C-alpha positions in Angstrom: 0.0 0.0 0.0 1.3 3.4 -0.8 2.0 6.0 1.9 0.5 9.5 1.5 2.1 12.7 2.8 1.3 16.3 2.1 3.6 18.4 0.0 5.3 21.4 1.5 3.4 24.8 1.8 -15.7 0.5 -11.3 -16.9 -0.2 -14.4 -19.1 2.7 -15.4 -22.3 2.8 -17.5 -22.0 3.4 -21.2 -22.3 7.0 -22.4 -25.7 7.6 -24.0 -28.3 10.3 -24.1 -31.7 10.0 -22.3 -33.7 7.4 -24.1 -37.4 7.7 -25.3 -38.3 5.2 -22.5 -36.7 7.6 -19.9 -38.7 10.5 -21.4 -41.9 8.5 -21.0 -41.1 7.3 -17.5 -40.4 10.8 -16.4 -43.3 12.5 -18.0 -42.2 12.6 -21.6 -42.4 16.4 -21.5 -38.8 17.6 -22.0 -38.8 18.1 -25.7 -42.3 19.6 -25.8 -41.7 21.9 -22.8 -41.4 25.6 -23.6 -38.1 27.3 -22.9 -39.6 29.1 -19.9 -40.2 25.7 -18.2 -37.1 26.3 -16.1 -38.5 29.3 -14.3 -41.9 30.0 -12.9 -40.9 33.6 -12.5 -39.5 34.9 -15.8 -37.7 37.7 -14.1 -35.6 35.4 -12.0 -32.2 34.3 -13.4 -31.2 30.7 -13.3 -28.4 30.3 -10.7 -25.6 27.8 -11.4 -23.8 27.3 -8.1 -20.2 26.2 -8.4 -17.9 24.9 -5.6 -14.7 26.2 -7.4 -13.3 29.7 -7.3 -13.2 31.5 -10.7 -10.8 29.7 -13.0 -11.2 26.2 -11.4 -12.2 23.2 -13.5 -15.9 23.3 -12.4 -15.9 27.1 -13.0 -14.5 26.7 -16.5 -17.2 24.2 -17.5 -19.9 26.2 -15.8 -19.2 29.3 -17.7 -19.0 27.5 -21.1 -22.4 25.9 -20.3 -24.0 29.0 -18.7 -23.3 31.0 -21.8 -25.0 28.5 -24.0 -28.1 28.0 -21.8 -28.6 31.8 -21.4 -28.7 32.1 -25.2 -31.1 29.3 -25.6 -33.5 30.2 -22.8 -33.3 34.0 -23.4 -32.8 34.6 -19.7 -29.7 35.1 -17.5 -27.8 32.1 -16.2 -25.6 33.3 -13.3 -22.5 31.4 -12.2 -22.4 31.6 -8.4 -19.0 30.7 -7.0 -19.0 29.3 -3.5 -15.7 27.6 -2.9 -15.6 27.2 0.9 -15.8 24.0 2.8 -14.6 21.5 0.3 -17.8 22.1 -1.7 -20.1 21.7 1.2 -21.3 25.3 1.2 -22.2 25.1 -2.5 -24.0 21.8 -2.2 -25.9 22.9 0.9 -27.0 26.1 -0.9 -28.6 24.1 -3.7 -30.0 21.4 -1.4 -32.0 24.0 0.5 -33.1 25.9 -2.6 -36.6 25.9 -4.0 -36.9 22.9 -6.4 -38.1 24.7 -9.4 -35.2 24.4 -11.8 -33.9 27.9 -11.2 -31.1 26.8 -8.9 -28.7 24.0 -10.0 -25.3 22.7 -8.8 -22.3 22.2 -11.0 -20.8 19.2 -9.2 -18.3 16.5 -9.7 -17.1 13.0 -8.7 -15.5 14.3 -5.4 -18.6 16.1 -4.2 -21.0 13.3 -5.0 -19.0 10.1 -4.4 -16.2 10.9 -2.0 -17.2 13.9 0.2 -20.2 12.1 1.7 -17.9 9.5 3.2 -14.9 11.7 4.0 -16.7 14.7 5.7 -17.3 14.3 9.4 -20.7 15.9 9.1 -22.8 17.3 6.2 -25.7 19.7 6.6 -27.5 17.9 3.9 -28.2 14.3 2.8 -26.1 13.6 -0.3 -28.3 10.7 -1.4 -31.7 12.2 -0.8 -31.4 16.0 -1.3 -30.4 16.0 -5.0 -31.8 14.9 -8.3 -29.2 13.9 -11.0 -29.5 15.9 -14.2 -26.6 15.1 -16.5 -22.9 14.4 -16.7 -21.5 17.2 -18.8 -18.0 15.9 -19.3 -15.6 13.3 -18.2 -11.8 13.5 -17.9 -9.2 10.7 -17.7 -6.2 11.3 -15.4 -2.9 10.8 -17.0 0.4 9.5 -15.6 3.3 11.7 -16.4 7.1 11.3 -16.1 9.9 13.7 -17.1 10.5 13.8 -20.8 14.0 12.4 -20.3 13.0 9.6 -17.9 14.0 6.0 -18.8 10.4 5.1 -17.9 8.5 4.7 -21.2 5.5 2.7 -20.1 3.4 2.0 -17.0 5.0 -1.4 -16.7 8.4 0.3 -16.8 7.3 2.3 -13.8 6.0 -0.8 -11.9 9.3 -2.5 -12.5 11.1 0.6 -11.2 9.1 0.6 -8.0 9.9 -3.1 -7.4 13.6 -2.7 -8.0 14.1 0.5 -6.0 15.5 0.2 -2.5 13.7 3.4 -1.4 10.1 4.5 -1.8 9.3 6.0 -5.2 7.6 9.4 -5.0 4.4 10.1 -6.9 2.7 13.5 -6.8 -1.0 14.5 -7.2 -3.7 16.6 -5.7 -4.5 16.5 -2.0 -5.3 13.6 0.2 -8.9 12.4 -0.3 -9.2 14.0 -3.8 -10.5 11.9 -6.7 -6.9 12.0 -8.0 -5.5 10.6 -4.8 -8.1 7.8 -4.6 -7.6 7.0 -8.3 -3.9 6.5 -7.5 -4.7 4.2 -4.6 -6.8 2.1 -6.9 -4.0 2.0 -9.4 -1.6 0.8 -6.7 -4.0 -2.0 -5.8 -4.6 -3.0 -9.3 -0.9 -3.2 -10.1 0.3 -4.6 -6.8 2.6 -1.6 -6.1 3.8 -1.3 -2.5 6.9 0.9 -2.7 5.3 4.3 -3.5 5.0 7.5 -1.4 2.1 9.7 -2.6 2.9 13.4 -2.2 -0.3 15.5 -1.9 -0.2 19.0 -3.4 -2.6 21.9 -3.4 -2.3 22.7 -7.1 -1.2 20.8 -10.2 1.5 23.5 -10.9 3.3 22.5 -7.7 3.4 18.8 -8.5 4.5 19.6 -12.1 7.3 21.8 -10.8 8.6 19.1 -8.5 8.4 16.5 -11.3 10.4 18.9 -13.6 12.8 19.6 -10.7 13.6 15.9 -10.2 11.9 15.6 -6.8 9.3 13.2 -8.0 9.4 10.2 -10.3 5.9 10.6 -11.6 2.7 12.6 -11.2 -1.0 11.9 -11.8 -2.6 14.9 -13.5 -5.0 16.0 -16.2 -4.1 16.8 -19.8 -5.8 20.2 -19.6 -3.4 21.1 -16.8 -0.2 19.7 -18.2 -0.8 20.2 -21.9 2.0 22.7 -22.4 4.6 20.5 -20.8 3.5 17.5 -22.8 3.5 19.3 -26.1 6.9 20.8 -25.6 8.3 17.4 -24.6 9.3 18.3 -21.0 6.8 15.8 -19.7 5.7 12.4 -21.2 2.3 10.8 -20.7 2.7 7.1 -20.2 -0.9 6.0 -19.5 -4.5 7.4 -19.1 -7.0 6.1 -16.5 -10.1 6.3 -18.7 -11.5 3.3 -20.5 -10.7 4.7 -23.9 -7.8 6.6 -25.3 -8.1 10.4 -25.3 -8.9 12.3 -28.5 -6.3 14.8 -27.3 -3.6 12.2 -26.8 -4.5 9.2 -29.0 -1.0 7.7 -28.7 -1.2 7.4 -25.0 -2.4 3.9 -23.9 -5.1 3.3 -21.3 -4.1 1.5 -18.1 -6.3 -1.4 -19.2 -4.0 -1.7 -22.3 -1.0 -1.3 -20.0 -1.7 -4.4 -17.9 -4.5 -3.4 -15.5 -7.4 -5.5 -16.9 -10.7 -3.7 -17.2 -9.4 -0.7 -15.2 -11.0 2.7 -15.8 -11.5 5.8 -13.8 -12.8 9.0 -15.3 -13.9 11.8 -12.9 -16.8 13.7 -14.3 -18.4 17.2 -14.0 -22.1 17.5 -14.2 -25.3 19.1 -12.9 -27.7 18.1 -10.1 -30.9 19.9 -9.0 -32.6 20.0 -5.6 -34.7 16.9 -4.8 -38.3 17.4 -5.8 -37.5 19.4 -9.0 -40.2 18.4 -11.5 -39.0 15.6 -13.9 -39.9 17.6 -17.0 -37.7 20.5 -15.8 -34.8 18.1 -15.1 -35.0 16.7 -18.6 -35.4 20.1 -20.1 -32.0 21.1 -18.5 -30.4 17.8 -19.6 -31.6 18.3 -23.2 -30.4 21.8 -23.4 -27.0 20.8 -22.1 -26.8 17.9 -24.6 -27.6 20.2 -27.4 -25.1 22.8 -26.3 -22.1 20.4 -26.0 -23.0 18.8 -29.3 -22.1 22.0 -31.1 -18.7 21.7 -32.6 -17.5 25.0 -31.1 -18.5 24.1 -27.6 -17.2 20.6 -27.9 -13.8 22.0 -29.0 -13.7 24.4 -26.1 -14.3 21.6 -23.6 -11.7 19.3 -25.3 -9.2 22.2 -25.2 -9.3 21.8 -21.4 -9.0 18.0 -21.6 -12.7 17.2 -21.2 -14.7 14.6 -23.1 -18.3 15.8 -23.6 -21.0 13.5 -22.4 -24.6 14.9 -21.9 -26.2 11.6 -20.8 -29.6 11.3 -19.1 -30.5 11.5 -15.4 -30.8 7.8 -14.9 -27.3 7.2 -16.4 -25.8 9.8 -14.2 -27.5 8.3 -11.1 -26.0 4.9 -12.1 -22.6 6.4 -12.3 -22.9 8.0 -8.9 -24.1 4.7 -7.3 -21.2 2.7 -8.8 -18.6 5.3 -7.7 -19.9 5.4 -4.2 -19.7 1.6 -4.0 -16.1 1.9 -5.1 -14.9 4.9 -3.1 -16.7 4.6 0.2 -14.8 1.5 1.4 -11.5 3.0 0.2 -12.1 6.3 2.1 -12.8 4.2 5.2 -9.8 2.0 4.7 -7.4 4.9 4.3 -9.0 6.7 7.3 -9.6 9.9 5.3 -11.5 12.6 7.0 -12.1 16.2 5.8 -13.2 19.1 7.9 
């Protein structure tokens, strides 16, 4: 098992849109609903609450989507950044909002599938207080080594850890993050025991230490490390998603690198307060799916390393259930608690 320190300072459901059967089961009203279905009061803007500060991954996606929805609905869509409390403040704000489709949460794997088990206490019920809407995008983590490293493949890295007489250092985002837990699952899948995971606050810090020779490898996203990969200073040796990335088609998946059936792809998506009418949930989902299908929007998301999804509420719910089954016991085993 790897040891985690802080740095200084499941098989998932197939991607598919909401089906006709889902539309019928939930009222079959999404496509027929008028654009104003999201707001009973036309003078109220739609509020998209985000647990990131401006410039964070959730915020980037939120602003891309909010711009498209505002144009479609002909009403303001306001991005409301509430970054405090590991996402708890943002989630609680939406959980306690009126369930009319005017307040939605831009959320992610961490908030839905890790935080409920790592937080000592939540002011809301993560399983009961939200209605899944859609996964907007998914992103595979990539494993990076210095451009001049003798490690060319994931199996090379595994061999290095087994031959090293001292722990091999791997960097990534903080303890309890989806990146950290993804690495722990990789460890278990590959049978790695001689690794020390260094938890950083930002990707830039881990990238700097990798470039400076203080780490052997980092786990990161392509959107964050793109410049270093493209100029050859860093080399991607594997990706955690089930399929190769359109941005880096030459990089093999971990499943192709010896971890059979392995895949992890954190997602970013939308949930609404529990009790939001099904036709409004599906109206939001359809609007998002139409937005990310546009070539210009798809290109903007891919620029940041995201793979557009836009699936239906039941598919998103299935993803969350599978992730919780995967992460909950791991959080407990590692003794992770977040204030």
